[in-house]
C-alpha positions as YAML, in Angstrom:
chain: A
units: angstrom
residues:
- id: 1
  name: MET
  ca: [6.57, 14.24, -12.13]
- id: 2
  name: LYS
  ca: [4.22, 12.06, -14.13]
- id: 3
  name: GLU
  ca: [0.61, 12.14, -12.96]
- id: 4
  name: SER
  ca: [-0.28, 8.89, -11.22]
- id: 5
  name: PHE
  ca: [-2.83, 6.56, -12.80]
- id: 6
  name: PRO
  ca: [-5.53, 7.16, -10.11]
- id: 7
  name: HIS
  ca: [-4.77, 10.88, -9.72]
- id: 8
  name: GLN
  ca: [-8.23, 12.24, -10.56]
- id: 9
  name: ALA
  ca: [-10.06, 9.71, -8.39]
- id: 10
  name: TYR
  ca: [-7.93, 10.35, -5.31]
- id: 11
  name: THR
  ca: [-8.10, 14.12, -5.76]
- id: 12
  name: LYS
  ca: [-11.90, 13.92, -5.71]
- id: 13
  name: LEU
  ca: [-11.88, 11.38, -2.88]
- id: 14
  name: SER
  ca: [-9.22, 12.88, -0.61]
- id: 15
  name: ALA
  ca: [-11.39, 14.64, 1.98]
- id: 16
  name: ALA
  ca: [-13.82, 11.74, 2.35]
- id: 17
  name: TYR
  ca: [-10.90, 9.32, 2.49]
- id: 18
  name: ALA
  ca: [-9.21, 11.30, 5.28]
- id: 19
  name: ALA
  ca: [-12.44, 11.40, 7.27]
- id: 20
  name: ALA
  ca: [-13.13, 7.66, 7.01]
- id: 21
  name: ILE
  ca: [-9.72, 5.97, 6.95]
- id: 22
  name: ASP
  ca: [-9.44, 5.41, 10.72]
- id: 23
  name: THR
  ca: [-12.71, 3.49, 10.97]
- id: 24
  name: LYS
  ca: [-13.48, 2.06, 7.52]
- id: 25
  name: PRO
  ca: [-13.51, -1.70, 8.19]
- id: 26
  name: HIS
  ca: [-11.42, -2.85, 5.22]
- id: 27
  name: ASN
  ca: [-8.65, -0.47, 6.24]
- id: 28
  name: ALA
  ca: [-8.92, -0.37, 10.02]
- id: 29
  name: PHE
  ca: [-9.84, -3.99, 10.73]
- id: 30
  name: TYR
  ca: [-8.36, -5.88, 7.79]
- id: 31
  name: ASP
  ca: [-5.43, -4.13, 6.13]
- id: 32
  name: ARG
  ca: [-3.81, -2.44, 9.13]
- id: 33
  name: PRO
  ca: [-3.79, -5.40, 11.57]
- id: 34
  name: ALA
  ca: [-2.20, -7.62, 8.91]
- id: 35
  name: VAL
  ca: [0.40, -5.06, 7.83]
- id: 36
  name: LYS
  ca: [1.34, -4.29, 11.43]
- id: 37
  name: SER
  ca: [1.78, -8.00, 12.17]
- id: 38
  name: LEU
  ca: [4.50, -8.18, 9.49]
- id: 39
  name: VAL
  ca: [6.47, -5.06, 10.41]
- id: 40
  name: GLY
  ca: [8.17, -5.87, 13.71]
- id: 41
  name: SER
  ca: [10.15, -3.49, 15.93]
- id: 42
  name: LEU
  ca: [10.27, 0.14, 14.78]
- id: 43
  name: GLY
  ca: [12.03, 2.06, 17.54]
- id: 44
  name: GLY
  ca: [14.78, 4.21, 16.05]
- id: 45
  name: ARG
  ca: [14.34, 2.73, 12.58]
- id: 46
  name: HIS
  ca: [14.35, 4.85, 9.41]
- id: 47
  name: ILE
  ca: [11.19, 3.94, 7.49]
- id: 48
  name: LEU
  ca: [9.80, 4.90, 4.09]
- id: 49
  name: ASP
  ca: [6.00, 5.07, 3.92]
- id: 50
  name: ALA
  ca: [5.60, 4.58, 0.18]
- id: 51
  name: GLY
  ca: [2.12, 5.69, -0.79]
- id: 52
  name: CYS
  ca: [1.23, 7.32, 2.51]
- id: 53
  name: GLY
  ca: [-2.20, 8.59, 1.46]
- id: 54
  name: THR
  ca: [-3.68, 10.73, 4.22]
- id: 55
  name: GLY
  ca: [-1.15, 9.59, 6.80]
- id: 56
  name: ALA
  ca: [-2.72, 6.83, 8.90]
- id: 57
  name: TYR
  ca: [0.33, 4.55, 8.68]
- id: 58
  name: THR
  ca: [2.72, 7.48, 8.95]
- id: 59
  name: GLN
  ca: [1.17, 8.39, 12.28]
- id: 60
  name: TRP
  ca: [1.42, 4.82, 13.56]
- id: 61
  name: LEU
  ca: [5.06, 4.50, 12.48]
- id: 62
  name: LEU
  ca: [5.90, 7.70, 14.35]
- id: 63
  name: GLN
  ca: [4.04, 6.53, 17.44]
- id: 64
  name: GLU
  ca: [6.14, 3.34, 17.39]
- id: 65
  name: GLY
  ca: [9.33, 5.40, 17.44]
- id: 66
  name: ALA
  ca: [10.36, 5.37, 13.77]
- id: 67
  name: ARG
  ca: [11.83, 8.23, 11.75]
- id: 68
  name: VAL
  ca: [9.62, 8.50, 8.68]
- id: 69
  name: VAL
  ca: [9.81, 9.76, 5.12]
- id: 70
  name: ALA
  ca: [6.28, 9.65, 3.70]
- id: 71
  name: LEU
  ca: [5.63, 10.02, 0.01]
- id: 72
  name: ASP
  ca: [2.57, 10.04, -2.19]
- id: 73
  name: ALA
  ca: [1.85, 11.06, -5.76]
- id: 74
  name: ASN
  ca: [-1.34, 12.97, -4.99]
- id: 75
  name: GLU
  ca: [-0.99, 16.49, -3.59]
- id: 76
  name: ALA
  ca: [-4.52, 16.51, -2.11]
- id: 77
  name: MET
  ca: [-3.87, 13.31, -0.15]
- id: 78
  name: LEU
  ca: [-0.52, 14.67, 1.02]
- id: 79
  name: ALA
  ca: [-2.18, 17.87, 2.25]
- id: 80
  name: HIS
  ca: [-4.40, 15.81, 4.54]
- id: 81
  name: ALA
  ca: [-1.38, 13.81, 5.73]
- id: 82
  name: ARG
  ca: [0.47, 17.03, 6.60]
- id: 83
  name: ASP
  ca: [-2.60, 18.31, 8.46]
- id: 84
  name: ARG
  ca: [-2.66, 15.09, 10.45]
- id: 85
  name: ILE
  ca: [1.06, 14.76, 11.19]
- id: 86
  name: GLY
  ca: [2.50, 18.27, 11.05]
- id: 87
  name: ASP
  ca: [6.30, 18.41, 10.85]
- id: 88
  name: LYS
  ca: [6.95, 15.10, 12.64]
- id: 89
  name: ALA
  ca: [7.62, 13.34, 9.31]
- id: 90
  name: GLU
  ca: [9.26, 14.36, 6.05]
- id: 91
  name: PHE
  ca: [6.65, 14.48, 3.27]
- id: 92
  name: VAL
  ca: [7.55, 14.20, -0.41]
- id: 93
  name: GLN
  ca: [5.32, 14.25, -3.49]
- id: 94
  name: ALA
  ca: [6.57, 11.48, -5.77]
- id: 95
  name: ASN
  ca: [5.26, 8.86, -8.16]
- id: 96
  name: LEU
  ca: [6.52, 5.34, -7.37]
- id: 97
  name: GLU
  ca: [6.64, 4.58, -11.09]
- id: 98
  name: GLU
  ca: [9.54, 7.02, -11.44]
- id: 99
  name: PRO
  ca: [13.10, 6.96, -10.03]
- id: 100
  name: MET
  ca: [13.59, 8.61, -6.64]
- id: 101
  name: PRO
  ca: [17.06, 10.19, -6.77]
- id: 102
  name: PHE
  ca: [16.18, 12.37, -3.76]
- id: 103
  name: LEU
  ca: [16.37, 9.22, -1.58]
- id: 104
  name: GLN
  ca: [19.86, 7.98, -0.73]
- id: 105
  name: SER
  ca: [20.86, 4.42, -1.51]
- id: 106
  name: SER
  ca: [20.94, 2.00, 1.44]
- id: 107
  name: SER
  ca: [19.38, 4.59, 3.75]
- id: 108
  name: PHE
  ca: [16.19, 2.92, 5.04]
- id: 109
  name: ASP
  ca: [15.71, 0.07, 7.50]
- id: 110
  name: GLY
  ca: [12.26, -0.70, 6.16]
- id: 111
  name: ILE
  ca: [9.61, 0.23, 3.62]
- id: 112
  name: LEU
  ca: [5.88, 0.04, 4.27]
- id: 113
  name: SER
  ca: [3.66, 0.30, 1.21]
- id: 114
  name: ALA
  ca: [-0.02, -0.33, 1.88]
- id: 115
  name: LEU
  ca: [-2.44, -0.83, -1.01]
- id: 116
  name: THR
  ca: [-0.26, 1.17, -3.40]
- id: 117
  name: ILE
  ca: [1.57, -1.07, -5.88]
- id: 118
  name: THR
  ca: [-1.73, -1.78, -7.64]
- id: 119
  name: TYR
  ca: [-1.41, 1.71, -9.16]
- id: 120
  name: CYS
  ca: [1.92, 0.87, -10.80]
- id: 121
  name: LYS
  ca: [1.85, -0.92, -14.16]
- id: 122
  name: ASP
  ca: [5.39, -2.35, -14.14]
- id: 123
  name: LEU
  ca: [6.41, -3.62, -10.71]
- id: 124
  name: LEU
  ca: [10.05, -4.42, -11.48]
- id: 125
  name: PRO
  ca: [11.33, -0.80, -11.51]
- id: 126
  name: VAL
  ca: [9.29, -0.05, -8.39]
- id: 127
  name: PHE
  ca: [10.78, -2.94, -6.43]
- id: 128
  name: THR
  ca: [14.24, -2.24, -7.86]
- id: 129
  name: GLU
  ca: [14.08, 1.31, -6.50]
- id: 130
  name: PHE
  ca: [12.85, -0.02, -3.15]
- id: 131
  name: SER
  ca: [15.81, -2.40, -3.10]
- id: 132
  name: ARG
  ca: [18.22, 0.45, -3.87]
- id: 133
  name: VAL
  ca: [17.11, 2.65, -0.98]
- id: 134
  name: LEU
  ca: [16.96, -0.18, 1.57]
- id: 135
  name: LYS
  ca: [19.92, -1.20, 3.69]
- id: 136
  name: PRO
  ca: [21.12, -4.81, 3.26]
- id: 137
  name: GLN
  ca: [18.66, -7.06, 5.09]
- id: 138
  name: GLY
  ca: [16.15, -4.21, 5.18]
- id: 139
  name: TRP
  ca: [12.51, -5.22, 4.92]
- id: 140
  name: LEU
  ca: [9.65, -4.40, 2.58]
- id: 141
  name: VAL
  ca: [6.10, -4.96, 3.80]
- id: 142
  name: PHE
  ca: [3.25, -4.29, 1.41]
- id: 143
  name: SER
  ca: [-0.39, -5.08, 0.83]
- id: 144
  name: THR
  ca: [-2.24, -5.18, -2.44]
- id: 145
  name: GLU
  ca: [-5.45, -6.50, -3.95]
- id: 146
  name: HIS
  ca: [-5.35, -10.28, -4.00]
- id: 147
  name: PRO
  ca: [-4.86, -11.49, -7.60]
- id: 148
  name: PHE
  ca: [-7.37, -14.32, -7.17]
- id: 149
  name: PHE
  ca: [-10.03, -11.90, -5.96]
- id: 150
  name: ALA
  ca: [-9.32, -9.39, -8.74]
- id: 151
  name: TYR
  ca: [-9.36, -12.08, -11.43]
- id: 152
  name: ARG
  ca: [-12.66, -13.52, -10.26]
- id: 153
  name: ASN
  ca: [-14.41, -10.32, -9.25]
- id: 154
  name: ASN
  ca: [-13.65, -8.50, -12.51]
- id: 155
  name: ASN
  ca: [-14.36, -11.47, -14.81]
- id: 156
  name: LEU
  ca: [-10.95, -11.15, -16.44]
- id: 157
  name: GLN
  ca: [-10.22, -13.22, -19.53]
- id: 158
  name: SER
  ca: [-6.52, -13.71, -18.79]
- id: 159
  name: TYR
  ca: [-5.07, -14.50, -15.38]
- id: 160
  name: TYR
  ca: [-1.49, -13.80, -16.48]
- id: 161
  name: GLU
  ca: [-1.83, -10.50, -18.35]
- id: 162
  name: THR
  ca: [-1.18, -7.26, -16.47]
- id: 163
  name: GLN
  ca: [-4.14, -5.07, -17.37]
- id: 164
  name: GLU
  ca: [-5.99, -1.89, -16.47]
- id: 165
  name: LEU
  ca: [-8.97, -1.93, -14.13]
- id: 166
  name: HIS
  ca: [-11.55, 0.83, -13.80]
- id: 167
  name: ILE
  ca: [-13.64, 0.02, -10.74]
- id: 168
  name: PRO
  ca: [-16.52, 2.08, -9.27]
- id: 169
  name: TRP
  ca: [-15.77, 2.87, -5.61]
- id: 170
  name: LYS
  ca: [-18.68, 3.75, -3.32]
- id: 171
  name: GLY
  ca: [-17.19, 2.96, 0.08]
- id: 172
  name: PHE
  ca: [-16.01, 6.46, 1.04]
- id: 173
  name: SER
  ca: [-19.34, 8.34, 0.61]
- id: 174
  name: VAL
  ca: [-18.02, 9.90, -2.61]
- id: 175
  name: GLU
  ca: [-18.41, 7.74, -5.71]
- id: 176
  name: VAL
  ca: [-15.40, 7.60, -8.04]
- id: 177
  name: VAL
  ca: [-14.05, 5.32, -10.73]
- id: 178
  name: MET
  ca: [-10.72, 4.07, -9.41]
- id: 179
  name: ASP
  ca: [-8.06, 3.29, -12.00]
- id: 180
  name: SER
  ca: [-5.57, 0.57, -11.10]
- id: 181
  name: TYR
  ca: [-3.70, -2.41, -12.55]
- id: 182
  name: TYR
  ca: [-4.26, -6.11, -12.13]
- id: 183
  name: HIS
  ca: [-1.12, -8.18, -11.48]
- id: 184
  name: SER
  ca: [-0.93, -11.95, -11.29]
- id: 185
  name: LEU
  ca: [0.73, -13.54, -8.27]
- id: 186
  name: SER
  ca: [3.75, -14.51, -10.37]
- id: 187
  name: ALA
  ca: [4.06, -10.94, -11.70]
- id: 188
  name: ILE
  ca: [4.42, -9.78, -8.10]
- id: 189
  name: THR
  ca: [6.75, -12.52, -6.88]
- id: 190
  name: GLU
  ca: [9.00, -12.54, -9.96]
- id: 191
  name: ALA
  ca: [9.42, -8.76, -9.79]
- id: 192
  name: LEU
  ca: [10.43, -9.10, -6.15]
- id: 193
  name: SER
  ca: [12.94, -11.85, -6.87]
- id: 194
  name: SER
  ca: [14.42, -10.07, -9.89]
- id: 195
  name: SER
  ca: [14.95, -6.87, -7.88]
- id: 196
  name: GLY
  ca: [16.95, -8.54, -5.14]
- id: 197
  name: PHE
  ca: [14.31, -9.48, -2.58]
- id: 198
  name: LEU
  ca: [13.80, -12.72, -0.73]
- id: 199
  name: ILE
  ca: [10.16, -13.32, 0.18]
- id: 200
  name: GLU
  ca: [9.95, -14.06, 3.88]
- id: 201
  name: ARG
  ca: [6.19, -14.35, 4.38]
- id: 202
  name: ILE
  ca: [2.97, -14.20, 2.37]
- id: 203
  name: ILE
  ca: [-0.23, -14.07, 4.39]
- id: 204
  name: GLU
  ca: [-3.94, -14.20, 3.59]
- id: 205
  name: PRO
  ca: [-5.37, -13.22, 6.98]
- id: 206
  name: TYR
  ca: [-8.88, -13.25, 8.32]
- id: 207
  name: PRO
  ca: [-10.33, -9.86, 9.25]
- id: 208
  name: ALA
  ca: [-10.08, -8.70, 12.85]
- id: 209
  name: LYS
  ca: [-13.10, -9.43, 15.05]
- id: 210
  name: GLU
  ca: [-14.03, -5.72, 15.11]
- id: 211
  name: PHE
  ca: [-14.84, -6.00, 11.41]
- id: 212
  name: GLU
  ca: [-17.85, -8.19, 12.18]
- id: 213
  name: ALA
  ca: [-19.57, -5.53, 14.28]
- id: 214
  name: ALA
  ca: [-18.89, -2.82, 11.71]
- id: 215
  name: ASP
  ca: [-19.84, -4.78, 8.59]
- id: 216
  name: PRO
  ca: [-21.31, -8.26, 9.19]
- id: 217
  name: LYS
  ca: [-21.83, -9.08, 5.50]
- id: 218
  name: GLY
  ca: [-18.34, -7.95, 4.55]
- id: 219
  name: TYR
  ca: [-16.90, -9.92, 7.45]
- id: 220
  name: GLU
  ca: [-18.66, -13.09, 6.32]
- id: 221
  name: LYS
  ca: [-17.24, -12.68, 2.80]
- id: 222
  name: LEU
  ca: [-13.68, -12.17, 4.07]
- id: 223
  name: MET
  ca: [-13.93, -15.24, 6.28]
- id: 224
  name: LYS
  ca: [-14.43, -17.27, 3.10]
- id: 225
  name: PHE
  ca: [-12.25, -15.56, 0.46]
- id: 226
  name: PRO
  ca: [-9.37, -13.04, 0.71]
- id: 227
  name: LEU
  ca: [-9.56, -9.53, -0.67]
- id: 228
  name: PHE
  ca: [-5.96, -8.43, -0.02]
- id: 229
  name: LEU
  ca: [-2.57, -10.11, -0.16]
- id: 230
  name: PHE
  ca: [0.18, -9.23, 2.36]
- id: 231
  name: VAL
  ca: [3.91, -9.75, 1.76]
- id: 232
  name: ARG
  ca: [7.09, -9.30, 3.79]
- id: 233
  name: ALA
  ca: [10.33, -9.46, 1.80]
- id: 234
  name: ILE
  ca: [13.98, -8.91, 2.74]
- id: 235
  name: ARG
  ca: [16.60, -7.21, 0.61]
- id: 236
  name: ARG
  ca: [19.31, -9.77, -0.09]
...
């Protein structure tokens, strides 16, 4: 397996990430409420948690009655997910930038991928593999950094060019430089369309009210400009 682009950062960050993920405002009160609003009924469904991290979404999917395969490229993050979940889900170490022959075609009802595709340079093969493993009319729900935020915040010279980002992260008590990729909105939507998906919804939500109490300044910023983009797409 090829080492993922942010491998070193997440290895260093894994313990702090696991400790903070349930209460960190951008995850708990911004990303998760929006993602959950797009997922729908889960009882009895077979779901792929693609980029499971330390297992917060995996746990929620299981609590909602889903059968879950959870994969992540980073072994340290997966170790924390296994500690959290035990044997209630199937965990697999895998890089989304590579084919996943261990997953059967047309075998999943849905795929949840939260804040993960930003670590993949070329989105077309990622979405094509998602399309392969989904049943017809299966759904894909994902979140990612909003292209408009990334373009403005990083003072990029080209909106259209997919390019590397190396951003200092200080929000998890351990400072790391996080490696990721910037994708324009059209890079995301065209890759979805070309891989057989029909975009059902794109949302730019406000943060949940709990965010304000936890981080008033961050809440004020998110009430004026989005940080993440949320998409629900259906396999045609």
